N, CA, C and O atoms as a printed pandas DataFrame, in Angstrom:
     atom_number atom_name residue_name chain_id  residue_number  x_coord  y_coord  z_coord
0              1         N          GLN        A               1  -12.347  -16.114   -7.575
1              2        CA          GLN        A               1  -11.775  -14.793   -7.738
2              3         C          GLN        A               1  -11.209  -14.318   -6.404
3              4         O          GLN        A               1  -11.802  -14.538   -5.348
4              5         N          VAL        A               2  -10.061  -13.670   -6.471
5              6        CA          VAL        A               2   -9.436  -13.108   -5.292
6              7         C          VAL        A               2   -9.988  -11.704   -5.080
7              8         O          VAL        A               2   -9.987  -10.884   -5.999
8              9         N          GLN        A               3  -10.455  -11.432   -3.879
9             10        CA          GLN        A               3  -10.920  -10.101   -3.533
10            11         C          GLN        A               3   -9.920   -9.445   -2.595
11            12         O          GLN        A               3   -9.669   -9.937   -1.494
12            13         N          LEU        A               4   -9.360   -8.344   -3.035
13            14        CA          LEU        A               4   -8.436   -7.568   -2.232
14            15         C          LEU        A               4   -9.224   -6.543   -1.430
15            16         O          LEU        A               4  -10.065   -5.831   -1.978
16            17         N          VAL        A               5   -8.951   -6.472   -0.140
17            18        CA          VAL        A               5   -9.701   -5.595    0.752
18            19         C          VAL        A               5   -8.732   -4.713    1.513
19            20         O          VAL        A               5   -7.902   -5.203    2.279
20            21         N          GLU        A               6   -8.840   -3.416    1.301
21            22        CA          GLU        A               6   -8.009   -2.432    1.978
22            23         C          GLU        A               6   -8.833   -1.706    3.038
23            24         O          GLU        A               6  -10.029   -1.476    2.856
24            25         N          SER        A               7   -8.198   -1.354    4.127
25            26        CA          SER        A               7   -8.876   -0.625    5.185
26            27         C          SER        A               7   -7.866    0.221    5.951
27            28         O          SER        A               7   -6.657    0.080    5.767
28            29         N          GLY        A               8   -8.367    1.090    6.800
29            30        CA          GLY        A               8   -7.523    1.882    7.678
30            31         C          GLY        A               8   -7.359    3.330    7.288
31            32         O          GLY        A               8   -6.727    4.094    8.017
32            33         N          GLY        A               9   -7.913    3.730    6.152
33            34        CA          GLY        A               9   -7.801    5.111    5.733
34            35         C          GLY        A               9   -8.620    6.041    6.600
35            36         O          GLY        A               9   -9.398    5.605    7.448
36            37         N          GLY        A              10   -8.434    7.323    6.376
37            38        CA          GLY        A              10   -9.155    8.327    7.137
38            39         C          GLY        A              10   -8.647    9.708    6.804
39            40         O          GLY        A              10   -7.891    9.899    5.851
40            41         N          SER        A              11   -9.070   10.662    7.597
41            42        CA          SER        A              11   -8.687   12.058    7.416
42            43         C          SER        A              11   -7.777   12.482    8.562
43            44         O          SER        A              11   -8.114   12.309    9.733
44            45         N          VAL        A              12   -6.621   13.040    8.212
45            46        CA          VAL        A              12   -5.647   13.458    9.213
46            47         C          VAL        A              12   -5.058   14.807    8.833
47            48         O          VAL        A              12   -5.159   15.241    7.685
48            49         N          GLN        A              13   -4.449   15.457    9.795
49            50        CA          GLN        A              13   -3.727   16.700    9.552
50            51         C          GLN        A              13   -2.319   16.406    9.060
51            52         O          GLN        A              13   -1.799   15.317    9.304
52            53         N          PRO        A              14   -1.691   17.355    8.371
53            54        CA          PRO        A              14   -0.294   17.157    7.989
54            55         C          PRO        A              14    0.554   16.806    9.204
55            56         O          PRO        A              14    0.399   17.388   10.278
56            57         N          GLY        A              15    1.450   15.846    9.015
57            58        CA          GLY        A              15    2.268   15.360   10.108
58            59         C          GLY        A              15    1.668   14.200   10.869
59            60         O          GLY        A              15    2.331   13.600   11.715
60            61         N          GLY        A              16    0.428   13.878   10.581
61            62        CA          GLY        A              16   -0.246   12.788   11.254
62            63         C          GLY        A              16    0.154   11.423   10.731
63            64         O          GLY        A              16    0.989   11.305    9.834
64            65         N          SER        A              17   -0.458   10.388   11.307
65            66        CA          SER        A              17   -0.120    9.010   10.977
66            67         C          SER        A              17   -1.370    8.173   10.754
67            68         O          SER        A              17   -2.418    8.426   11.348
68            69         N          LEU        A              18   -1.243    7.181    9.897
69            70        CA          LEU        A              18   -2.271    6.183    9.665
70            71         C          LEU        A              18   -1.593    4.866    9.343
71            72         O          LEU        A              18   -0.478    4.851    8.820
72            73         N          THR        A              19   -2.254    3.760    9.652
73            74        CA          THR        A              19   -1.778    2.444    9.252
74            75         C          THR        A              19   -2.864    1.755    8.442
75            76         O          THR        A              19   -3.984    1.575    8.918
76            77         N          LEU        A              20   -2.531    1.373    7.228
77            78        CA          LEU        A              20   -3.455    0.705    6.326
78            79         C          LEU        A              20   -3.247   -0.802    6.393
79            80         O          LEU        A              20   -2.144   -1.274    6.668
80            81         N          SER        A              21   -4.314   -1.550    6.140
81            82        CA          SER        A              21   -4.257   -3.006    6.144
82            83         C          SER        A              21   -4.743   -3.557    4.813
83            84         O          SER        A              21   -5.648   -3.001    4.191
84            85         N          CYS        A              22   -4.139   -4.646    4.387
85            86        CA          CYS        A              22   -4.523   -5.343    3.163
86            87         C          CYS        A              22   -4.759   -6.805    3.489
87            88         O          CYS        A              22   -3.879   -7.474    4.029
88            89         N          VAL        A              23   -5.941   -7.303    3.165
89            90        CA          VAL        A              23   -6.255   -8.714    3.319
90            91         C          VAL        A              23   -6.886   -9.230    2.033
91            92         O          VAL        A              23   -7.412   -8.458    1.233
92            93         N          ALA        A              24   -6.827  -10.527    1.848
93            94        CA          ALA        A              24   -7.468  -11.201    0.725
94            95         C          ALA        A              24   -8.026  -12.514    1.252
95            96         O          ALA        A              24   -7.341  -13.536    1.225
96            97         N          PRO        A              25   -9.259  -12.493    1.729
97            98        CA          PRO        A              25   -9.820  -13.679    2.366
98            99         C          PRO        A              25   -9.699  -14.936    1.513
99           100         O          PRO        A              25  -10.080  -14.943    0.343
100          101         N          GLY        A              26   -9.165  -15.999    2.109
101          102        CA          GLY        A              26   -9.003  -17.257    1.420
102          103         C          GLY        A              26   -7.792  -17.342    0.527
103          104         O          GLY        A              26   -7.610  -18.347   -0.160
104          105         N          PHE        A              27   -6.959  -16.322    0.512
105          106        CA          PHE        A              27   -5.789  -16.274   -0.347
106          107         C          PHE        A              27   -4.558  -16.027    0.506
107          108         O          PHE        A              27   -4.577  -15.180    1.399
108          109         N          GLY        A              28   -3.496  -16.758    0.237
109          110        CA          GLY        A              28   -2.284  -16.656    1.046
110          111         C          GLY        A              28   -1.357  -15.546    0.576
111          112         O          GLY        A              28   -0.545  -15.750   -0.327
112          113         N          LEU        A              29   -1.475  -14.388    1.180
113          114        CA          LEU        A              29   -0.644  -13.255    0.786
114          115         C          LEU        A              29    0.839  -13.507    1.033
115          116         O          LEU        A              29    1.686  -12.909    0.369
116          117         N          SER        A              30    1.161  -14.380    1.976
117          118        CA          SER        A              30    2.552  -14.623    2.322
118          119         C          SER        A              30    3.355  -15.218    1.177
119          120         O          SER        A              30    4.584  -15.158    1.196
120          121         N          TYR        A              31    2.702  -15.781    0.200
121          122        CA          TYR        A              31    3.386  -16.401   -0.929
122          123         C          TYR        A              31    3.707  -15.420   -2.053
123          124         O          TYR        A              31    4.311  -15.810   -3.052
124          125         N          TYR        A              32    3.321  -14.177   -1.912
125          126        CA          TYR        A              32    3.458  -13.215   -2.996
126          127         C          TYR        A              32    4.108  -11.924   -2.525
127          128         O          TYR        A              32    3.971  -11.522   -1.370
128          129         N          ASN        A              33    4.820  -11.284   -3.448
129          130        CA          ASN        A              33    5.226   -9.903   -3.218
130          131         C          ASN        A              33    3.960   -9.044   -3.236
131          132         O          ASN        A              33    3.176   -9.103   -4.184
132          133         N          ILE        A              34    3.768   -8.256   -2.195
133          134        CA          ILE        A              34    2.576   -7.427   -2.095
134          135         C          ILE        A              34    2.988   -5.960   -2.090
135          136         O          ILE        A              34    3.877   -5.547   -1.345
136          137         N          GLY        A              35    2.326   -5.189   -2.935
137          138        CA          GLY        A              35    2.619   -3.777   -3.044
138          139         C          GLY        A              35    1.433   -2.910   -2.679
139          140         O          GLY        A              35    0.279   -3.332   -2.748
140          141         N          TRP        A              36    1.746   -1.695   -2.290
141          142        CA          TRP        A              36    0.742   -0.656   -2.092
142          143         C          TRP        A              36    0.865    0.363   -3.216
143          144         O          TRP        A              36    1.965    0.764   -3.595
144          145         N          PHE        A              37   -0.283    0.773   -3.739
145          146        CA          PHE        A              37   -0.377    1.747   -4.812
146          147         C          PHE        A              37   -1.341    2.840   -4.374
147          148         O          PHE        A              37   -2.140    2.641   -3.460
148          149         N          ARG        A              38   -1.265    3.983   -5.022
149          150        CA          ARG        A              38   -2.204    5.051   -4.693
150          151         C          ARG        A              38   -2.564    5.836   -5.952
151          152         O          ARG        A              38   -1.801    5.891   -6.917
152          153         N          GLN        A              39   -3.745    6.438   -5.909
153          154        CA          GLN        A              39   -4.206    7.251   -7.021
154          155         C          GLN        A              39   -4.907    8.491   -6.478
155          156         O          GLN        A              39   -5.916    8.398   -5.779
156          157         N          ALA        A              40   -4.356    9.639   -6.811
157          158        CA          ALA        A              40   -4.971   10.910   -6.475
158          159         C          ALA        A              40   -5.888   11.335   -7.612
159          160         O          ALA        A              40   -5.696   10.904   -8.748
160          161         N          PRO        A              41   -6.885   12.177   -7.327
161          162        CA          PRO        A              41   -7.796   12.625   -8.387
162          163         C          PRO        A              41   -7.045   13.238   -9.558
163          164         O          PRO        A              41   -6.194   14.108   -9.373
164          165         N          GLY        A              42   -7.360   12.783  -10.758
165          166        CA          GLY        A              42   -6.727   13.303  -11.954
166          167         C          GLY        A              42   -5.313   12.824  -12.196
167          168         O          GLY        A              42   -4.656   13.277  -13.134
168          169         N          GLN        A              43   -4.832   11.911  -11.360
169          170        CA          GLN        A              43   -3.462   11.431  -11.477
170          171         C          GLN        A              43   -3.430    9.949  -11.847
171          172         O          GLN        A              43   -4.409    9.226  -11.662
172          173         N          GLU        A              44   -2.298    9.518  -12.368
173          174        CA          GLU        A              44   -2.093    8.106  -12.634
174          175         C          GLU        A              44   -1.900    7.352  -11.323
175          176         O          GLU        A              44   -1.382    7.899  -10.349
176          177         N          ARG        A              45   -2.317    6.107  -11.310
177          178        CA          ARG        A              45   -2.041    5.258  -10.160
178          179         C          ARG        A              45   -0.543    4.975  -10.101
179          180         O          ARG        A              45    0.067    4.629  -11.113
180          181         N          GLU        A              46    0.044    5.122   -8.926
181          182        CA          GLU        A              46    1.474    4.945   -8.783
182          183         C          GLU        A              46    1.800    3.949   -7.680
183          184         O          GLU        A              46    1.071    3.828   -6.695
184          185         N          GLY        A              47    2.898    3.243   -7.863
185          186        CA          GLY        A              47    3.371    2.339   -6.840
186          187         C          GLY        A              47    4.029    3.097   -5.711
187          188         O          GLY        A              47    4.753    4.066   -5.941
188          189         N          VAL        A              48    3.777    2.657   -4.490
189          190        CA          VAL        A              48    4.285    3.320   -3.295
190          191         C          VAL        A              48    5.312    2.458   -2.570
191          192         O          VAL        A              48    6.384    2.937   -2.202
192          193         N          SER        A              49    4.980    1.186   -2.367
193          194        CA          SER        A              49    5.836    0.312   -1.574
194          195         C          SER        A              49    5.547   -1.139   -1.907
195          196         O          SER        A              49    4.474   -1.470   -2.411
196          197         N          CYS        A              50    6.516   -2.003   -1.620
197          198        CA          CYS        A              50    6.347   -3.427   -1.882
198          199         C          CYS        A              50    7.176   -4.216   -0.886
199          200         O          CYS        A              50    8.236   -3.764   -0.451
200          201         N          ILE        A              51    6.687   -5.405   -0.523
201          202        CA          ILE        A              51    7.409   -6.278    0.392
202          203         C          ILE        A              51    7.551   -7.654   -0.243
203          204         O          ILE        A              51    6.601   -8.181   -0.823
204          205         N          SER        A              52    8.736   -8.230   -0.131
205          206        CA          SER        A              52    9.044   -9.509   -0.750
206          207         C          SER        A              52    8.368  -10.663   -0.029
207          208         O          SER        A              52    8.165  -10.617    1.185
208          209         N          SER        A              53    8.021  -11.698   -0.785
209          210        CA          SER        A              53    7.497  -12.929   -0.217
210          211         C          SER        A              53    8.605  -13.847    0.281
211          212         O          SER        A              53    8.337  -14.790    1.026
212          213         N          VAL        A              54    9.848  -13.586   -0.119
213          214        CA          VAL        A              54   10.956  -14.474    0.177
214          215         C          VAL        A              54   11.680  -14.092    1.458
215          216         O          VAL        A              54   11.900  -14.935    2.327
216          217         N          ASP        A              55   12.050  -12.823    1.577
217          218        CA          ASP        A              55   12.886  -12.407    2.701
218          219         C          ASP        A              55   12.407  -11.136    3.391
219          220         O          ASP        A              55   13.123  -10.582    4.225
220          221         N          ASP        A              56   11.212  -10.667    3.057
221          222        CA          ASP        A              56   10.625   -9.456    3.629
222          223         C          ASP        A              56   11.414   -8.194    3.302
223          224         O          ASP        A              56   11.250   -7.171    3.967
224          225         N          SER        A              57   12.264   -8.257    2.287
225          226        CA          SER        A              57   12.913   -7.036    1.836
226          227         C          SER        A              57   11.856   -6.092    1.280
227          228         O          SER        A              57   10.791   -6.529    0.845
228          229         N          THR        A              58   12.153   -4.803    1.295
229          230        CA          THR        A              58   11.142   -3.801    0.966
230          231         C          THR        A              58   11.621   -2.825   -0.086
231          232         O          THR        A              58   12.820   -2.637   -0.292
232          233         N          HIS        A              59   10.666   -2.216   -0.738
233          234        CA          HIS        A              59   10.893   -1.173   -1.721
234          235         C          HIS        A              59    9.979   -0.002   -1.395
235          236         O          HIS        A              59    8.834   -0.196   -0.986
236          237         N          TYR        A              60   10.487    1.223   -1.576
237          238        CA          TYR        A              60    9.691    2.425   -1.384
238          239         C          TYR        A              60    9.960    3.404   -2.511
239          240         O          TYR        A              60   11.088    3.524   -2.987
240          241         N          SER        A              61    8.929    4.095   -2.929
241          242        CA          SER        A              61    9.133    5.184   -3.863
242          243         C          SER        A              61    9.850    6.325   -3.151
243          244         O          SER        A              61    9.783    6.447   -1.928
244          245         N          ASP        A              62   10.530    7.149   -3.920
245          246        CA          ASP        A              62   11.283    8.247   -3.330
246          247         C          ASP        A              62   10.385    9.194   -2.534
247          248         O          ASP        A              62   10.824    9.775   -1.542
248          249         N          SER        A              63    9.151    9.349   -2.957
249          250        CA          SER        A              63    8.261   10.301   -2.319
250          251         C          SER        A              63    7.837    9.894   -0.909
251          252         O          SER        A              63    7.423   10.746   -0.123
252          253         N          VAL        A              64    7.932    8.607   -0.577
253          254        CA          VAL        A              64    7.491    8.147    0.740
254          255         C          VAL        A              64    8.612    7.558    1.572
255          256         O          VAL        A              64    8.410    7.264    2.750
256          257         N          LYS        A              65    9.769    7.382    1.002
257          258        CA          LYS        A              65   10.888    6.763    1.712
258          259         C          LYS        A              65   11.220    7.544    2.977
259          260         O          LYS        A              65   11.335    8.770    2.956
260          261         N          GLY        A              66   11.371    6.819    4.071
261          262        CA          GLY        A              66   11.661    7.436    5.350
262          263         C          GLY        A              66   10.434    7.811    6.142
263          264         O          GLY        A              66   10.540    8.120    7.329
264          265         N          ARG        A              67    9.267    7.792    5.517
265          266        CA          ARG        A              67    8.018    8.137    6.189
266          267         C          ARG        A              67    7.054    6.956    6.295
267          268         O          ARG        A              67    6.297    6.855    7.260
268          269         N          PHE        A              68    7.080    6.068    5.306
269          270        CA          PHE        A              68    6.183    4.913    5.275
270          271         C          PHE        A              68    6.968    3.639    5.551
271          272         O          PHE        A              68    8.145    3.538    5.205
272          273         N          THR        A              69    6.311    2.667    6.175
273          274        CA          THR        A              69    6.897    1.364    6.428
274          275         C          THR        A              69    5.900    0.278    6.052
275          276         O          THR        A              69    4.753    0.299    6.500
276          277         N          ILE        A              70    6.335   -0.668    5.233
277          278        CA          ILE        A              70    5.496   -1.801    4.862
278          279         C          ILE        A              70    5.956   -3.026    5.645
279          280         O          ILE        A              70    7.156   -3.262    5.784
280          281         N          PHE        A              71    5.006   -3.806    6.156
281          282        CA          PHE        A              71    5.368   -5.015    6.876
282          283         C          PHE        A              71    4.224   -6.016    6.818
283          284         O          PHE        A              71    3.089   -5.676    6.486
284          285         N          ARG        A              72    4.554   -7.264    7.152
285          286        CA          ARG        A              72    3.588   -8.362    7.112
286          287         C          ARG        A              72    3.337   -8.928    8.501
287          288         O          ARG        A              72    4.188   -8.845    9.386
288          289         N          ASP        A              73    2.161   -9.502    8.674
289          290        CA          ASP        A              73    1.889  -10.409    9.775
290          291         C          ASP        A              73    1.290  -11.656    9.138
291          292         O          ASP        A              73    0.085  -11.721    8.893
292          293         N          ASN        A              74    2.135  -12.638    8.874
293          294        CA          ASN        A              74    1.670  -13.814    8.148
294          295         C          ASN        A              74    0.655  -14.632    8.949
295          296         O          ASN        A              74   -0.198  -15.299    8.363
296          297         N          ALA        A              75    0.739  -14.586   10.268
297          298        CA          ALA        A              75   -0.243  -15.282   11.090
298          299         C          ALA        A              75   -1.641  -14.721   10.873
299          300         O          ALA        A              75   -2.628  -15.449   10.983
300          301         N          LYS        A              76   -1.729  -13.434   10.565
301          302        CA          LYS        A              76   -3.002  -12.788   10.286
302          303         C          LYS        A              76   -3.277  -12.659    8.798
303          304         O          LYS        A              76   -4.317  -12.136    8.398
304          305         N          ASN        A              77   -2.338  -13.139    7.969
305          306        CA          ASN        A              77   -2.480  -13.049    6.517
306          307         C          ASN        A              77   -2.781  -11.609    6.094
307          308         O          ASN        A              77   -3.691  -11.356    5.303
308          309         N          THR        A              78   -2.008  -10.683    6.630
309          310        CA          THR        A              78   -2.245   -9.257    6.426
310          311         C          THR        A              78   -0.946   -8.546    6.089
311          312         O          THR        A              78    0.107   -8.860    6.643
312          313         N          VAL        A              79   -1.028   -7.589    5.177
313          314        CA          VAL        A              79    0.084   -6.702    4.865
314          315         C          VAL        A              79   -0.316   -5.289    5.248
315          316         O          VAL        A              79   -1.422   -4.847    4.934
316          317         N          TYR        A              80    0.568   -4.583    5.918
317          318        CA          TYR        A              80    0.281   -3.263    6.447
318          319         C          TYR        A              80    1.135   -2.204    5.765
319          320         O          TYR        A              80    2.218   -2.492    5.257
320          321         N          LEU        A              81    0.637   -0.988    5.763
321          322        CA          LEU        A              81    1.419    0.174    5.377
322          323         C          LEU        A              81    1.279    1.211    6.482
323          324         O          LEU        A              81    0.229    1.838    6.630
324          325         N          GLN        A              82    2.336    1.385    7.248
325          326        CA          GLN        A              82    2.362    2.376    8.310
326          327         C          GLN        A              82    2.850    3.689    7.721
327          328         O          GLN        A              82    3.947    3.756    7.165
328          329         N          MET        A              83    2.046    4.723    7.839
329          330        CA          MET        A              83    2.341    6.015    7.238
330          331         C          MET        A              83    2.496    7.057    8.335
331          332         O          MET        A              83    1.613    7.222    9.177
332          333         N          SER        A              84    3.615    7.753    8.318
333          334        CA          SER        A              84    3.899    8.796    9.290
334          335         C          SER        A              84    4.290   10.070    8.557
335          336         O          SER        A              84    4.576   10.053    7.360
336          337         N          SER        A              85    4.298   11.171    9.293
337          338        CA          SER        A              85    4.674   12.467    8.720
338          339         C          SER        A              85    3.927   12.728    7.418
339          340         O          SER        A              85    4.521   13.124    6.415
340          341         N          LEU        A              86    2.630   12.504    7.449
341          342        CA          LEU        A              86    1.832   12.614    6.232
342          343         C          LEU        A              86    1.807   14.041    5.703
343          344         O          LEU        A              86    1.773   15.009    6.462
344          345         N          LYS        A              87    1.825   14.139    4.391
345          346        CA          LYS        A              87    1.825   15.412    3.686
346          347         C          LYS        A              87    0.553   15.554    2.860
347          348         O          LYS        A              87   -0.137   14.571    2.591
348          349         N          LEU        A              88    0.252   16.781    2.462
349          350        CA          LEU        A              88   -0.928   17.026    1.643
350          351         C          LEU        A              88   -0.910   16.174    0.377
351          352         O          LEU        A              88   -1.950   15.672   -0.050
352          353         N          GLU        A              89    0.263   16.008   -0.220
353          354        CA          GLU        A              89    0.375   15.258   -1.465
354          355         C          GLU        A              89    0.211   13.759   -1.294
355          356         O          GLU        A              89    0.189   13.029   -2.285
356          357         N          ASP        A              90    0.094   13.279   -0.054
357          358        CA          ASP        A              90   -0.204   11.874    0.186
358          359         C          ASP        A              90   -1.692   11.570    0.040
359          360         O          ASP        A              90   -2.086   10.405    0.070
360          361         N          THR        A              91   -2.511   12.584   -0.114
361          362        CA          THR        A              91   -3.943   12.390   -0.277
362          363         C          THR        A              91   -4.220   11.575   -1.541
363          364         O          THR        A              91   -3.823   11.966   -2.638
364          365         N          ALA        A              92   -4.902   10.445   -1.380
365          366        CA          ALA        A              92   -5.162    9.545   -2.499
366          367         C          ALA        A              92   -5.997    8.377   -1.999
367          368         O          ALA        A              92   -6.188    8.199   -0.796
368          369         N          VAL        A              93   -6.490    7.583   -2.942
369          370        CA          VAL        A              93   -7.045    6.283   -2.620
370          371         C          VAL        A              93   -5.913    5.270   -2.699
371          372         O          VAL        A              93   -5.191    5.209   -3.694
372          373         N          TYR        A              94   -5.764    4.484   -1.654
373          374        CA          TYR        A              94   -4.671    3.523   -1.560
374          375         C          TYR        A              94   -5.180    2.113   -1.810
375          376         O          TYR        A              94   -6.221    1.713   -1.287
376          377         N          TYR        A              95   -4.437    1.366   -2.613
377          378        CA          TYR        A              95   -4.792    0.008   -3.003
378          379         C          TYR        A              95   -3.622   -0.929   -2.745
379          380         O          TYR        A              95   -2.466   -0.506   -2.752
380          381         N          CYS        A              96   -3.922   -2.195   -2.518
381          382        CA          CYS        A              96   -2.882   -3.206   -2.480
382          383         C          CYS        A              96   -3.048   -4.158   -3.649
383          384         O          CYS        A              96   -4.133   -4.281   -4.217
384          385         N          ASN        A              97   -1.965   -4.829   -4.001
385          386        CA          ASN        A              97   -1.993   -5.777   -5.096
386          387         C          ASN        A              97   -0.700   -6.583   -5.062
387          388         O          ASN        A              97    0.273   -6.192   -4.418
388          389         N          THR        A              98   -0.703   -7.702   -5.758
389          390        CA          THR        A              98    0.551   -8.394   -6.015
390          391         C          THR        A              98    1.445   -7.459   -6.823
391          392         O          THR        A              98    0.981   -6.810   -7.761
392          393         N          GLY        A              99    2.718   -7.390   -6.463
393          394        CA          GLY        A              99    3.586   -6.417   -7.098
394          395         C          GLY        A              99    4.930   -6.981   -7.515
395          396         O          GLY        A              99    5.371   -8.026   -7.038
396          397         N          THR        A             100    5.555   -6.262   -8.411
397          398        CA          THR        A             100    6.917   -6.575   -8.821
398          399         C          THR        A             100    7.649   -5.267   -9.075
399          400         O          THR        A             100    7.061   -4.305   -9.569
400          401         N          VAL        A             101    8.915   -5.234   -8.742
401          402        CA          VAL        A             101    9.737   -4.048   -8.937
402          403         C          VAL        A             101   10.686   -4.296  -10.091
403          404         O          VAL        A             101   11.471   -5.244  -10.065
404          405         N          VAL        A             102   10.616   -3.455  -11.094
405          406        CA          VAL        A             102   11.466   -3.548  -12.268
406          407         C          VAL        A             102   12.149   -2.207  -12.477
407          408         O          VAL        A             102   11.482   -1.194  -12.688
408          409         N          GLN        A             103   13.468   -2.196  -12.420
409          410        CA          GLN        A             103   14.255   -0.979  -12.610
410          411         C          GLN        A             103   13.757    0.158  -11.726
411          412         O          GLN        A             103   13.640    1.302  -12.166
412          413         N          GLY        A             104   13.469   -0.175  -10.490
413          414        CA          GLY        A             104   13.103    0.821   -9.512
414          415         C          GLY        A             104   11.650    1.244   -9.509
415          416         O          GLY        A             104   11.257    2.075   -8.690
416          417         N          SER        A             105   10.835    0.693  -10.408
417          418        CA          SER        A             105    9.425    1.035  -10.484
418          419         C          SER        A             105    8.572   -0.154  -10.089
419          420         O          SER        A             105    8.911   -1.296  -10.402
420          421         N          LEU        A             106    7.467    0.105   -9.404
421          422        CA          LEU        A             106    6.580   -0.932   -8.902
422          423         C          LEU        A             106    5.389   -1.100   -9.829
423          424         O          LEU        A             106    4.744   -0.124  -10.212
424          425         N          TYR        A             107    5.103   -2.348  -10.185
425          426        CA          TYR        A             107    3.988   -2.687  -11.057
426          427         C          TYR        A             107    3.099   -3.730  -10.388
427          428         O          TYR        A             107    3.592   -4.593   -9.661
428          429         N          ARG        A             108    1.816   -3.655  -10.626
429          430        CA          ARG        A             108    0.900   -4.678  -10.124
430          431         C          ARG        A             108    0.885   -5.861  -11.081
431          432         O          ARG        A             108    1.166   -5.708  -12.270
432          433         N          LEU        A             109    0.559   -7.034  -10.567
433          434        CA          LEU        A             109    0.466   -8.236  -11.379
434          435         C          LEU        A             109   -0.960   -8.771  -11.482
435          436         O          LEU        A             109   -1.367   -9.224  -12.552
436          437         N          TYR        A             110   -1.716   -8.729  -10.406
437          438        CA          TYR        A             110   -3.094   -9.169  -10.443
438          439         C          TYR        A             110   -3.930   -8.117  -11.166
439          440         O          TYR        A             110   -3.745   -6.918  -10.958
440          441         N          ASP        A             111   -4.853   -8.573  -12.019
441          442        CA          ASP        A             111   -5.531   -7.650  -12.928
442          443         C          ASP        A             111   -6.790   -7.001  -12.360
443          444         O          ASP        A             111   -7.483   -6.282  -13.079
444          445         N          LYS        A             112   -7.100   -7.238  -11.095
445          446        CA          LYS        A             112   -8.277   -6.643  -10.489
446          447         C          LYS        A             112   -7.895   -5.861   -9.236
447          448         O          LYS        A             112   -7.113   -6.331   -8.409
448          449         N          TRP        A             113   -8.454   -4.672   -9.111
449          450        CA          TRP        A             113   -8.233   -3.829   -7.948
450          451         C          TRP        A             113   -9.364   -3.998   -6.944
451          452         O          TRP        A             113  -10.501   -4.290   -7.315
452          453         N          GLY        A             114   -9.040   -3.810   -5.670
453          454        CA          GLY        A             114  -10.063   -3.745   -4.652
454          455         C          GLY        A             114  -10.716   -2.377   -4.632
455          456         O          GLY        A             114  -10.510   -1.567   -5.535
456          457         N          GLN        A             115  -11.505   -2.123   -3.595
457          458        CA          GLN        A             115  -12.187   -0.840   -3.467
458          459         C          GLN        A             115  -11.233    0.286   -3.092
459          460         O          GLN        A             115  -11.504    1.453   -3.374
460          461         N          GLY        A             116  -10.134   -0.055   -2.467
461          462        CA          GLY        A             116   -9.206    0.951   -1.989
462          463         C          GLY        A             116   -9.686    1.583   -0.699
463          464         O          GLY        A             116  -10.828    1.383   -0.284
464          465         N          THR        A             117   -8.811    2.344   -0.070
465          466        CA          THR        A             117   -9.163    3.069    1.137
466          467         C          THR        A             117   -8.665    4.501    1.007
467          468         O          THR        A             117   -7.521    4.739    0.619
468          469         N          GLN        A             118   -9.529    5.445    1.335
469          470        CA          GLN        A             118   -9.236    6.860    1.129
470          471         C          GLN        A             118   -8.381    7.413    2.260
471          472         O          GLN        A             118   -8.698    7.248    3.437
472          473         N          VAL        A             119   -7.305    8.064    1.885
473          474        CA          VAL        A             119   -6.473    8.806    2.821
474          475         C          VAL        A             119   -6.547   10.275    2.436
475          476         O          VAL        A             119   -6.224   10.643    1.307
476          477         N          THR        A             120   -6.966   11.105    3.364
477          478        CA          THR        A             120   -7.077   12.535    3.127
478          479         C          THR        A             120   -6.233   13.280    4.149
479          480         O          THR        A             120   -6.432   13.137    5.355
480          481         N          VAL        A             121   -5.298   14.068    3.662
481          482        CA          VAL        A             121   -4.432   14.874    4.517
482          483         C          VAL        A             121   -4.760   16.336    4.250
483          484         O          VAL        A             121   -4.574   16.820    3.133
484          485         N          SER        A             122   -5.239   17.032    5.253
485          486        CA          SER        A             122   -5.632   18.427    5.079
486          487         C          SER        A             122   -5.471   19.188    6.378
487          488         O          SER        A             122   -5.522   18.614    7.466
488          489         N          SER        A             123   -5.273   20.506    6.245
489          490        CA          SER        A             123   -5.124   21.360    7.411
490          491         C          SER        A             123   -6.479   21.709    7.994
491          492         O          SER        A             123   -6.555   22.428    8.990
């Protein structure tokens, strides 16, 4: 079984920054499109960003475009989500997963979620 492990969350003020990390010990993330998803209390889980396994091209939801950056370090077998200019509405548990973008929407492919990492933005 593949275990997805997210880390790097925390509590920040609006306008602050955090960088999240995604690893899957023993699994080669570089061979897959990897996406970041988030779920706020009482809300549906939504796709945030995705990075291609082929050419490192990226996808972002409209709500985070221009503020978040997804990138890989294949030597470390890690996918990152750099978040800047954080807003209150970014508060959520963030998850990574294998992803695919269809008609502008991001979907997960692997059927198991990791624990996620909590991001809290508050004044």
